C-alpha positions in Angstrom: -32.9 -45.3 -135.4 -35.9 -43.0 -135.6 -35.3 -39.2 -135.8 -36.5 -36.9 -133.0 -40.1 -35.7 -133.1 -39.0 -32.1 -133.8 -37.1 -33.4 -136.8 -40.1 -35.4 -138.1 -42.3 -32.4 -137.6 -40.0 -30.2 -139.6 -39.8 -32.8 -142.3 -43.6 -32.9 -142.6 -43.7 -29.1 -142.8 -40.9 -29.2 -145.4 -43.0 -31.6 -147.6 -46.0 -29.2 -147.6 -46.5 -28.0 -151.2 -46.6 -24.3 -150.1 -43.3 -24.6 -148.2 -41.3 -26.8 -150.6 -41.2 -24.4 -153.4 -38.0 -23.0 -151.9 -35.6 -25.9 -151.2 -33.2 -23.7 -149.4 -35.9 -22.6 -147.1 -36.8 -26.2 -146.3 -33.1 -27.0 -145.7 -32.8 -24.0 -143.4 -35.8 -25.1 -141.4 -34.5 -28.7 -141.1 -31.1 -27.5 -140.1 -32.7 -25.1 -137.5 -34.8 -28.0 -136.3 -31.9 -30.3 -135.8 -29.9 -27.6 -134.0 -32.8 -26.8 -131.8 -33.6 -30.4 -131.0 -30.6 -30.7 -128.8 -30.6 -27.0 -127.8 -32.8 -27.6 -124.8 -30.5 -29.9 -123.0 -27.5 -27.8 -124.0 -29.1 -24.6 -122.7 -29.9 -26.4 -119.4 -26.4 -27.5 -119.0 -25.1 -24.0 -119.6 -27.5 -22.6 -117.1 -26.5 -25.2 -114.5 -22.9 -24.4 -115.2 -23.5 -20.6 -114.8 -25.5 -21.2 -111.6 -22.6 -23.3 -110.2 -20.1 -20.7 -111.1 -22.2 -18.0 -109.4 -22.6 -20.1 -106.3 -18.8 -20.7 -106.2 -18.2 -17.0 -106.7 -20.6 -16.1 -103.9 -18.9 -18.7 -101.6 -15.5 -17.2 -102.4 -16.7 -13.7 -101.6 -18.2 -14.9 -98.3 -14.9 -16.7 -97.3 -12.9 -13.6 -98.2 -15.2 -11.4 -96.2 -14.9 -13.7 -93.1 -11.1 -13.7 -93.5 -11.0 -10.0 -93.7 -13.3 -9.6 -90.6 -11.2 -12.1 -88.6 -8.0 -10.4 -89.6 -9.4 -7.0 -88.6 -10.6 -8.3 -85.3 -7.3 -9.9 -84.5 -5.4 -6.8 -85.4 -7.6 -4.7 -83.2 -7.2 -7.1 -80.3 -3.4 -7.2 -80.7 -3.2 -3.4 -80.9 -5.3 -3.1 -77.7 -3.1 -5.5 -75.9 0.0 -3.6 -77.1 -1.4 -0.3 -76.1 -2.4 -1.6 -72.6 1.1 -3.2 -72.1 2.8 0.0 -73.3 0.7 2.1 -71.0 1.5 -0.1 -68.1 5.2 -0.2 -68.9 5.5 3.6 -69.6 3.7 4.6 -66.4 6.4 5.8 -63.9 5.7 4.4 -60.4 5.8 7.8 -58.8 3.3 7.0 -56.1 5.1 3.8 -55.1 8.5 5.5 -54.9 7.1 8.3 -52.8 5.4 6.0 -50.4 8.6 3.9 -50.0 10.6 7.0 -49.2 8.1 8.1 -46.6 8.0 4.8 -44.8 11.8 4.5 -44.8 12.2 8.0 -43.4 9.8 7.1 -40.6 11.8 4.0 -39.9 15.0 6.1 -39.7 13.5 8.4 -37.2 12.2 5.6 -35.0 13.9 2.7 -33.3 14.5 0.6 -36.5 18.2 1.6 -36.7 18.8 0.2 -33.2 16.8 -3.0 -33.3 16.3 -3.8 -37.0 19.4 -2.4 -38.8 19.5 -5.2 -41.3 15.9 -4.8 -42.4 16.3 -1.0 -42.6 19.5 -1.3 -44.7 17.8 -3.7 -47.1 14.9 -1.3 -47.5 17.4 1.5 -48.4 19.1 -0.7 -50.9 15.8 -1.7 -52.6 14.7 2.0 -52.8 18.0 2.8 -54.4 17.5 0.0 -57.0 14.0 1.2 -57.6 15.2 4.8 -58.3 17.9 3.5 -60.7 15.4 1.4 -62.6 13.0 4.3 -62.9 15.8 6.5 -64.3 16.4 3.8 -66.9 12.7 3.7 -67.7 12.4 0.1 -66.4 9.2 1.0 -64.7 8.0 -2.5 -63.9 11.2 -3.3 -62.1 11.1 0.1 -60.3 7.6 -0.5 -59.1 8.5 -4.0 -57.8 11.6 -2.8 -56.0 9.7 0.2 -54.4 7.0 -2.1 -53.1 9.7 -4.4 -51.6 11.4 -1.4 -50.0 8.1 -0.3 -48.4 7.5 -3.8 -47.0 11.0 -4.1 -45.5 10.8 -0.6 -44.0 7.5 -1.5 -42.4 9.1 -4.6 -41.0 12.0 -2.7 -39.6 9.7 -0.2 -38.0 7.7 -3.0 -36.4 10.8 -4.7 -35.1 12.1 -1.4 -33.8 8.9 -0.7 -31.9 8.9 -4.2 -30.5 12.5 -3.9 -29.4 11.9 -0.6 -27.7 8.8 -2.0 -26.0 10.9 -5.0 -24.7 13.6 -2.6 -23.4 11.0 -0.5 -21.6 9.5 -3.6 -20.0 12.9 -4.7 -18.9 13.6 -1.3 -17.3 10.3 -1.5 -15.5 11.1 -4.9 -14.3 14.5 -3.8 -12.9 12.9 -0.9 -11.1 10.4 -3.2 -9.5 13.2 -5.5 -8.4 15.1 -2.6 -6.9 12.1 -1.5 -4.9 11.5 -5.0 -3.7 15.1 -5.3 -2.5 14.9 -1.9 -0.7 11.6 -2.9 0.9 13.0 -6.2 2.1 16.1 -4.5 3.7 13.8 -2.1 5.6 11.8 -5.0 6.9 14.9 -6.9 8.1 16.4 -3.9 9.9 13.5 -2.0 11.4 15.5 -0.3 14.2 18.1 1.3 11.9 15.9 4.2 10.9 14.5 4.6 14.6 17.9 4.8 16.2 19.0 7.4 13.8 15.9 9.4 14.5 16.5 9.2 18.3 20.0 10.5 18.1 18.8 13.5 16.3 
C-alpha cells in the first residue's frame, strides 16, 4: 500500500543532504507529516460536530423561548378571564333590585292584588329571595331572581289593568241595559206619565 503524498514529500525532504544531518529533525518532520495527513479530515469532522451542536443548541433555545411565550400568553388569558368573572360575580345587582322593588310597589298600588294576586305574590317571593342572595354575596343568583321578580310584577300589573278594564266594561254594559229597560217601559205605558200630570 503506497503512503500518502504528504508522507512521500516529507520523506523526500528528509533525504535531502542539508536536512538529514539531524535525524531527530527528520523524524519529527515525518511524524508531523503523518499526523497532519489525516488532520484535515479530522478537523472537518470536528467542525461539523461543533456546527451540529451549535444548531441543536439554537433549536433548543428557540423551543424554550416559544414555550415561555406560550406559557406567558396562556397565563395572561387565564388571569383576564378570572378577573372578568370575579368582577361580574362581585358586582352587586343594585340596579336590578331597585327596579324590581319599584315595579312591585306600583303593582301593589294598582289592581294587581285584586285581579292577579298569585302573580304579585310570586314577585314578592322572588324579590325576597334576591335580597337574601345579595346579602350572602351570591350576586349572580340575586340578579337572576330580581329580574324574575320584575317580570312577574309587570305581568301582575298588566293582568290587574286588564281585569279592571273588563269590570268597567261590564258596568257600562249594565248601565246601558238598565237604560234600555226603562226606555222600553216608558214606550209600553205612554199614558202613565200624562195622567199623573193631569191630576196635578
